[in-house]
BALOBA-1460 file (C-alpha; in Angstrom, 3 decimals):
// residues 238
<rec num="1" residu="m" x="-0.231" y="-0.027" z="0.075"/>
<rec num="2" residu="s" x="1.521" y="3.324" z="-0.502"/>
<rec num="3" residu="t" x="-0.044" y="7.028" z="0.428"/>
<rec num="4" residu="h" x="-0.634" y="10.085" z="-2.266"/>
<rec num="5" residu="d" x="-1.754" y="13.223" z="-1.157"/>
<rec num="6" residu="g" x="-3.533" y="11.594" z="1.576"/>
<rec num="7" residu="v" x="-5.668" y="9.014" z="-0.268"/>
<rec num="8" residu="e" x="-4.158" y="5.376" z="0.322"/>
<rec num="9" residu="s" x="-3.621" y="3.314" z="-2.639"/>
<rec num="10" residu="r" x="-3.558" y="-0.432" z="-3.275"/>
<rec num="11" residu="f" x="-0.596" y="0.285" z="-5.741"/>
<rec num="12" residu="r" x="2.801" y="-0.583" z="-4.907"/>
<rec num="13" residu="a" x="4.954" y="2.245" z="-3.179"/>
<rec num="14" residu="q" x="7.175" y="3.465" z="-5.854"/>
<rec num="15" residu="r" x="10.387" y="2.225" z="-5.247"/>
<rec num="16" residu="d" x="8.869" y="-1.240" z="-5.024"/>
<rec num="17" residu="p" x="9.739" y="-3.385" z="-7.867"/>
<rec num="18" residu="w" x="8.008" y="-3.036" z="-10.970"/>
<rec num="19" residu="p" x="4.819" y="-5.590" z="-11.756"/>
<rec num="20" residu="t" x="4.911" y="-7.593" z="-14.472"/>
<rec num="21" residu="r" x="2.950" y="-7.127" z="-17.778"/>
<rec num="22" residu="e" x="0.473" y="-9.698" z="-16.743"/>
<rec num="23" residu="e" x="-0.058" y="-7.885" z="-12.957"/>
<rec num="24" residu="d" x="-0.535" y="-4.987" z="-14.691"/>
<rec num="25" residu="l" x="-2.798" y="-5.876" z="-17.237"/>
<rec num="26" residu="a" x="-4.801" y="-7.484" z="-14.588"/>
<rec num="27" residu="a" x="-4.845" y="-4.844" z="-12.312"/>
<rec num="28" residu="a" x="-6.017" y="-2.427" z="-15.224"/>
<rec num="29" residu="a" x="-8.746" y="-4.230" z="-16.404"/>
<rec num="30" residu="d" x="-10.096" y="-4.828" z="-12.840"/>
<rec num="31" residu="l" x="-10.206" y="-1.126" z="-12.120"/>
<rec num="32" residu="v" x="-11.981" y="0.034" z="-15.549"/>
<rec num="33" residu="a" x="-14.463" y="-2.169" z="-14.991"/>
<rec num="34" residu="q" x="-15.520" y="-0.255" z="-11.793"/>
<rec num="35" residu="m" x="-14.986" y="3.298" z="-12.868"/>
<rec num="36" residu="t" x="-18.300" y="5.479" z="-14.497"/>
<rec num="37" residu="r" x="-17.772" y="7.191" z="-17.722"/>
<rec num="38" residu="e" x="-16.674" y="10.522" z="-15.471"/>
<rec num="39" residu="e" x="-13.915" y="8.668" z="-14.238"/>
<rec num="40" residu="k" x="-12.500" y="7.404" z="-16.791"/>
<rec num="41" residu="l" x="-13.016" y="10.644" z="-18.921"/>
<rec num="42" residu="s" x="-11.019" y="12.289" z="-16.016"/>
<rec num="43" residu="l" x="-8.192" y="10.025" z="-16.408"/>
<rec num="44" residu="v" x="-7.131" y="10.934" z="-20.263"/>
<rec num="45" residu="s" x="-8.333" y="14.505" z="-20.258"/>
<rec num="46" residu="a" x="-6.187" y="15.406" z="-17.677"/>
<rec num="47" residu="p" x="-5.859" y="19.929" z="-17.513"/>
<rec num="48" residu="m" x="-2.538" y="21.702" z="-17.564"/>
<rec num="49" residu="g" x="-1.047" y="21.934" z="-13.895"/>
<rec num="50" residu="y" x="-0.333" y="25.913" z="-13.893"/>
<rec num="51" residu="g" x="-1.816" y="29.015" z="-15.227"/>
<rec num="52" residu="p" x="-5.689" y="29.767" z="-15.715"/>
<rec num="53" residu="g" x="-8.176" y="26.979" z="-15.031"/>
<rec num="54" residu="a" x="-5.418" y="25.008" z="-12.845"/>
<rec num="55" residu="p" x="-6.556" y="22.282" z="-9.997"/>
<rec num="56" residu="e" x="-5.851" y="23.785" z="-7.119"/>
<rec num="57" residu="e" x="-3.962" y="20.705" z="-6.191"/>
<rec num="58" residu="a" x="-1.958" y="20.822" z="-9.148"/>
<rec num="59" residu="l" x="1.966" y="20.737" z="-8.697"/>
<rec num="60" residu="g" x="2.508" y="23.264" z="-11.121"/>
<rec num="61" residu="s" x="3.430" y="21.003" z="-13.800"/>
<rec num="62" residu="a" x="2.572" y="19.903" z="-17.194"/>
<rec num="63" residu="a" x="-0.562" y="18.286" z="-16.303"/>
<rec num="64" residu="h" x="-2.890" y="17.121" z="-13.434"/>
<rec num="65" residu="s" x="-5.013" y="14.479" z="-12.792"/>
<rec num="66" residu="p" x="-7.160" y="14.157" z="-9.902"/>
<rec num="67" residu="g" x="-7.184" y="10.258" z="-9.766"/>
<rec num="68" residu="v" x="-10.535" y="8.430" z="-8.601"/>
<rec num="69" residu="p" x="-10.078" y="8.566" z="-4.596"/>
<rec num="70" residu="r" x="-12.417" y="5.685" z="-4.273"/>
<rec num="71" residu="l" x="-10.581" y="3.153" z="-6.073"/>
<rec num="72" residu="g" x="-7.532" y="3.996" z="-4.760"/>
<rec num="73" residu="i" x="-6.050" y="5.239" z="-8.063"/>
<rec num="74" residu="p" x="-3.896" y="8.332" z="-6.346"/>
<rec num="75" residu="a" x="-3.606" y="11.646" z="-8.132"/>
<rec num="76" residu="w" x="-0.426" y="12.080" z="-9.920"/>
<rec num="77" residu="d" x="1.030" y="15.320" z="-12.039"/>
<rec num="78" residu="e" x="2.950" y="15.406" z="-15.184"/>
<rec num="79" residu="g" x="6.488" y="17.403" z="-15.742"/>
<rec num="80" residu="d" x="8.754" y="18.575" z="-18.097"/>
<rec num="81" residu="a" x="10.865" y="17.419" z="-19.362"/>
<rec num="82" residu="s" x="14.288" y="15.453" z="-21.026"/>
<rec num="83" residu="l" x="16.780" y="18.041" z="-19.908"/>
<rec num="84" residu="g" x="15.241" y="18.311" z="-15.989"/>
<rec num="85" residu="v" x="12.594" y="19.537" z="-14.276"/>
<rec num="86" residu="t" x="11.079" y="22.815" z="-15.157"/>
<rec num="87" residu="n" x="9.202" y="25.648" z="-13.046"/>
<rec num="88" residu="p" x="7.224" y="26.868" z="-15.594"/>
<rec num="89" residu="g" x="6.188" y="30.324" z="-15.047"/>
<rec num="90" residu="a" x="7.913" y="29.845" z="-11.695"/>
<rec num="91" residu="v" x="4.470" y="28.621" z="-10.556"/>
<rec num="92" residu="r" x="6.771" y="27.095" z="-7.720"/>
<rec num="93" residu="g" x="8.443" y="30.243" z="-6.701"/>
<rec num="94" residu="d" x="11.992" y="29.946" z="-6.592"/>
<rec num="95" residu="a" x="11.901" y="25.942" z="-5.870"/>
<rec num="96" residu="p" x="15.284" y="24.667" z="-7.740"/>
<rec num="97" residu="a" x="15.976" y="22.272" z="-10.476"/>
<rec num="98" residu="t" x="19.062" y="21.385" z="-12.139"/>
<rec num="99" residu="a" x="19.618" y="22.651" z="-16.004"/>
<rec num="100" residu="f" x="20.991" y="19.778" z="-18.212"/>
<rec num="101" residu="p" x="23.190" y="20.125" z="-20.767"/>
<rec num="102" residu="s" x="21.383" y="19.482" z="-24.543"/>
<rec num="103" residu="g" x="20.339" y="16.547" z="-25.491"/>
<rec num="104" residu="l" x="22.807" y="17.272" z="-28.330"/>
<rec num="105" residu="a" x="25.334" y="17.931" z="-26.030"/>
<rec num="106" residu="l" x="24.604" y="14.595" z="-24.642"/>
<rec num="107" residu="g" x="24.737" y="12.521" z="-28.119"/>
<rec num="108" residu="a" x="27.775" y="14.257" z="-28.496"/>
<rec num="109" residu="t" x="29.269" y="12.080" z="-25.370"/>
<rec num="110" residu="f" x="28.067" y="8.839" z="-27.195"/>
<rec num="111" residu="d" x="28.001" y="7.804" z="-23.240"/>
<rec num="112" residu="r" x="25.114" y="5.054" z="-22.753"/>
<rec num="113" residu="e" x="26.085" y="5.517" z="-19.085"/>
<rec num="114" residu="l" x="26.483" y="9.176" z="-18.727"/>
<rec num="115" residu="a" x="22.493" y="9.380" z="-20.423"/>
<rec num="116" residu="e" x="21.209" y="6.807" z="-17.478"/>
<rec num="117" residu="a" x="23.161" y="9.056" z="-14.617"/>
<rec num="118" residu="q" x="21.717" y="12.374" z="-16.065"/>
<rec num="119" residu="g" x="18.146" y="10.061" z="-15.930"/>
<rec num="120" residu="r" x="18.996" y="9.034" z="-12.727"/>
<rec num="121" residu="a" x="19.353" y="12.604" z="-11.537"/>
<rec num="122" residu="i" x="16.613" y="13.796" z="-13.055"/>
<rec num="123" residu="g" x="13.777" y="11.151" z="-12.178"/>
<rec num="124" residu="a" x="15.262" y="12.142" z="-8.258"/>
<rec num="125" residu="e" x="14.826" y="16.178" z="-9.067"/>
<rec num="126" residu="a" x="11.252" y="15.035" z="-10.561"/>
<rec num="127" residu="r" x="10.197" y="12.524" z="-7.483"/>
<rec num="128" residu="a" x="11.174" y="14.809" z="-4.539"/>
<rec num="129" residu="t" x="9.316" y="17.627" z="-6.403"/>
<rec num="130" residu="g" x="6.332" y="15.483" z="-5.997"/>
<rec num="131" residu="l" x="6.189" y="14.572" z="-9.923"/>
<rec num="132" residu="t" x="4.816" y="11.392" z="-10.788"/>
<rec num="133" residu="v" x="5.664" y="11.511" z="-14.830"/>
<rec num="134" residu="q" x="8.559" y="12.966" z="-16.164"/>
<rec num="135" residu="l" x="7.576" y="13.548" z="-19.761"/>
<rec num="136" residu="a" x="11.262" y="12.822" z="-20.711"/>
<rec num="137" residu="g" x="12.814" y="10.470" z="-23.459"/>
<rec num="138" residu="g" x="13.067" y="13.452" z="-26.640"/>
<rec num="139" residu="m" x="14.404" y="11.378" z="-29.263"/>
<rec num="140" residu="n" x="12.830" y="12.648" z="-32.543"/>
<rec num="141" residu="l" x="15.683" y="12.540" z="-35.503"/>
<rec num="142" residu="v" x="17.238" y="16.081" z="-35.979"/>
<rec num="143" residu="r" x="16.359" y="16.494" z="-39.437"/>
<rec num="144" residu="e" x="15.910" y="20.280" z="-39.836"/>
<rec num="145" residu="p" x="18.403" y="22.579" z="-38.128"/>
<rec num="146" residu="r" x="16.025" y="25.212" z="-37.569"/>
<rec num="147" residu="g" x="13.999" y="22.735" z="-35.852"/>
<rec num="148" residu="g" x="12.896" y="24.632" z="-32.496"/>
<rec num="149" residu="r" x="13.282" y="21.756" z="-30.361"/>
<rec num="150" residu="n" x="16.689" y="20.591" z="-31.840"/>
<rec num="151" residu="f" x="17.956" y="20.861" z="-28.261"/>
<rec num="152" residu="e" x="16.241" y="18.546" z="-26.651"/>
<rec num="153" residu="y" x="16.848" y="15.571" z="-28.812"/>
<rec num="154" residu="v" x="19.810" y="13.452" z="-29.264"/>
<rec num="155" residu="g" x="21.082" y="13.829" z="-32.573"/>
<rec num="156" residu="e" x="20.346" y="12.632" z="-36.567"/>
<rec num="157" residu="d" x="21.106" y="8.770" z="-35.897"/>
<rec num="158" residu="a" x="18.589" y="6.004" z="-35.194"/>
<rec num="159" residu="l" x="21.258" y="3.963" z="-33.257"/>
<rec num="160" residu="l" x="22.275" y="6.901" z="-31.274"/>
<rec num="161" residu="s" x="19.233" y="8.053" z="-30.163"/>
<rec num="162" residu="g" x="17.155" y="5.028" z="-29.054"/>
<rec num="163" residu="v" x="20.344" y="3.958" z="-26.726"/>
<rec num="164" residu="l" x="21.191" y="6.973" z="-25.222"/>
<rec num="165" residu="a" x="17.200" y="8.347" z="-24.912"/>
<rec num="166" residu="g" x="16.350" y="4.841" z="-23.382"/>
<rec num="167" residu="s" x="19.496" y="4.653" z="-20.803"/>
<rec num="168" residu="a" x="17.951" y="8.042" z="-19.657"/>
<rec num="169" residu="v" x="14.829" y="6.848" z="-19.692"/>
<rec num="170" residu="r" x="15.988" y="3.810" z="-17.648"/>
<rec num="171" residu="g" x="17.617" y="6.261" z="-15.159"/>
<rec num="172" residu="i" x="14.555" y="8.101" z="-14.477"/>
<rec num="173" residu="q" x="12.775" y="4.973" z="-14.002"/>
<rec num="174" residu="e" x="14.723" y="3.898" z="-11.686"/>
<rec num="175" residu="e" x="14.163" y="6.676" z="-9.128"/>
<rec num="176" residu="g" x="10.340" y="5.509" z="-9.044"/>
<rec num="177" residu="v" x="8.852" y="7.980" z="-11.984"/>
<rec num="178" residu="v" x="7.234" y="7.142" z="-14.789"/>
<rec num="179" residu="s" x="8.929" y="8.382" z="-18.177"/>
<rec num="180" residu="t" x="7.684" y="8.712" z="-21.703"/>
<rec num="181" residu="v" x="9.680" y="8.416" z="-25.172"/>
<rec num="182" residu="k" x="8.054" y="11.388" z="-27.254"/>
<rec num="183" residu="h" x="7.137" y="12.458" z="-29.810"/>
<rec num="184" residu="f" x="5.885" y="9.398" z="-31.870"/>
<rec num="185" residu="a" x="6.629" y="10.279" z="-34.475"/>
<rec num="186" residu="l" x="8.026" y="11.955" z="-37.002"/>
<rec num="187" residu="n" x="7.694" y="15.612" z="-34.983"/>
<rec num="188" residu="p" x="11.130" y="17.511" z="-36.253"/>
<rec num="189" residu="q" x="10.061" y="21.386" z="-36.172"/>
<rec num="190" residu="e" x="7.993" y="23.190" z="-33.738"/>
<rec num="191" residu="t" x="6.086" y="25.285" z="-36.519"/>
<rec num="192" residu="g" x="2.691" y="24.526" z="-37.528"/>
<rec num="193" residu="r" x="3.109" y="21.139" z="-35.580"/>
<rec num="194" residu="v" x="-0.486" y="20.585" z="-35.519"/>
<rec num="195" residu="m" x="-1.069" y="20.893" z="-39.095"/>
<rec num="196" residu="v" x="1.665" y="20.256" z="-41.250"/>
<rec num="197" residu="s" x="1.804" y="16.673" z="-42.364"/>
<rec num="198" residu="s" x="5.709" y="14.773" z="-41.751"/>
<rec num="199" residu="d" x="5.957" y="12.553" z="-45.093"/>
<rec num="200" residu="l" x="7.858" y="9.207" z="-45.517"/>
<rec num="201" residu="a" x="7.723" y="6.494" z="-47.576"/>
<rec num="202" residu="e" x="7.044" y="3.472" z="-44.895"/>
<rec num="203" residu="a" x="10.536" y="1.853" z="-45.347"/>
<rec num="204" residu="e" x="12.006" y="4.960" z="-44.542"/>
<rec num="205" residu="l" x="9.765" y="6.063" z="-41.781"/>
<rec num="206" residu="r" x="10.790" y="2.050" z="-40.447"/>
<rec num="207" residu="e" x="14.414" y="2.405" z="-41.176"/>
<rec num="208" residu="s" x="15.026" y="5.998" z="-39.359"/>
<rec num="209" residu="d" x="12.381" y="7.436" z="-36.759"/>
<rec num="210" residu="l" x="10.661" y="4.041" z="-35.759"/>
<rec num="211" residu="l" x="13.524" y="2.419" z="-35.760"/>
<rec num="212" residu="a" x="14.769" y="4.948" z="-33.524"/>
<rec num="213" residu="f" x="11.872" y="4.778" z="-31.196"/>
<rec num="214" residu="e" x="11.902" y="0.509" z="-31.208"/>
<rec num="215" residu="i" x="15.353" y="0.705" z="-29.880"/>
<rec num="216" residu="a" x="14.521" y="3.247" z="-26.989"/>
<rec num="217" residu="l" x="11.476" y="0.608" z="-26.091"/>
<rec num="218" residu="e" x="14.000" y="-2.032" z="-26.017"/>
<rec num="219" residu="h" x="16.661" y="-0.402" z="-24.268"/>
<rec num="220" residu="g" x="14.535" y="1.927" z="-21.717"/>
<rec num="221" residu="g" x="11.649" y="0.342" z="-21.180"/>
<rec num="222" residu="p" x="9.334" y="3.581" z="-20.689"/>
<rec num="223" residu="r" x="6.221" y="3.213" z="-19.098"/>
<rec num="224" residu="a" x="4.206" y="5.844" z="-21.359"/>
<rec num="225" residu="g" x="4.682" y="7.621" z="-24.470"/>
<rec num="226" residu="m" x="3.822" y="10.855" z="-25.670"/>
<rec num="227" residu="g" x="2.540" y="11.170" z="-29.537"/>
<rec num="228" residu="g" x="3.114" y="13.623" z="-31.658"/>
<rec num="229" residu="y" x="0.848" y="16.671" z="-32.778"/>
<rec num="230" residu="n" x="1.450" y="16.267" z="-36.550"/>
<rec num="231" residu="p" x="-0.049" y="14.282" z="-38.898"/>
<rec num="232" residu="v" x="2.271" y="11.634" z="-40.373"/>
<rec num="233" residu="s" x="1.151" y="11.494" z="-44.153"/>
<rec num="234" residu="y" x="-1.654" y="13.135" z="-43.309"/>
<rec num="235" residu="t" x="-2.584" y="10.528" z="-40.767"/>
<rec num="236" residu="q" x="-3.409" y="12.089" z="-37.185"/>
<rec num="237" residu="l" x="-1.414" y="9.600" z="-35.322"/>
<rec num="238" residu="r" x="-2.889" y="10.552" z="-31.636"/>
């Protein structure tokens, strides 16, 4: 049993060993069967954790979910991002956090142990802040040199990106914080990213961006994923 925001949960404490996939699926099916429609919707539509309309109990993070207290599902908060724990708009006052070097700098080291150590440091700070999920694992391939978020990503190579992002994810999760990999897939630019379709033939896609995600999944075992906002060949993947 564990407690979060005063709610006792049937889930294991965060530092206990992760449950198996079979245990996860069985527990999820049992809980979903007991939920009302409103409770289900509340878990898939988490509001921003800061700014107008943010819930009072939110930590000031990327998103907040109230959980389902009657079923022992605790509230959770999601924080950004791959390079450390952000404090958007100084909503948490002068709360400290480490600003790590860019993902490109990490990629230049070719050092998976360093990536995992950085992940552990980010995970420890996220946990100390009270965050449950870190929206880390940024691993879109750098295709456009003017991309507004290139600094978050590891580089243009699928193997390098997959291994180092996966290593960082593994480090974060060793600290009892869930990590994503993102943004799936072909999300190489910020300008117009909710409208501009990223087009790539299937074979090339499987040999580049999808390969990077496959490697990260196998290497890091992320327990969450974040979709891109862009269409891929005019198909919305969200």
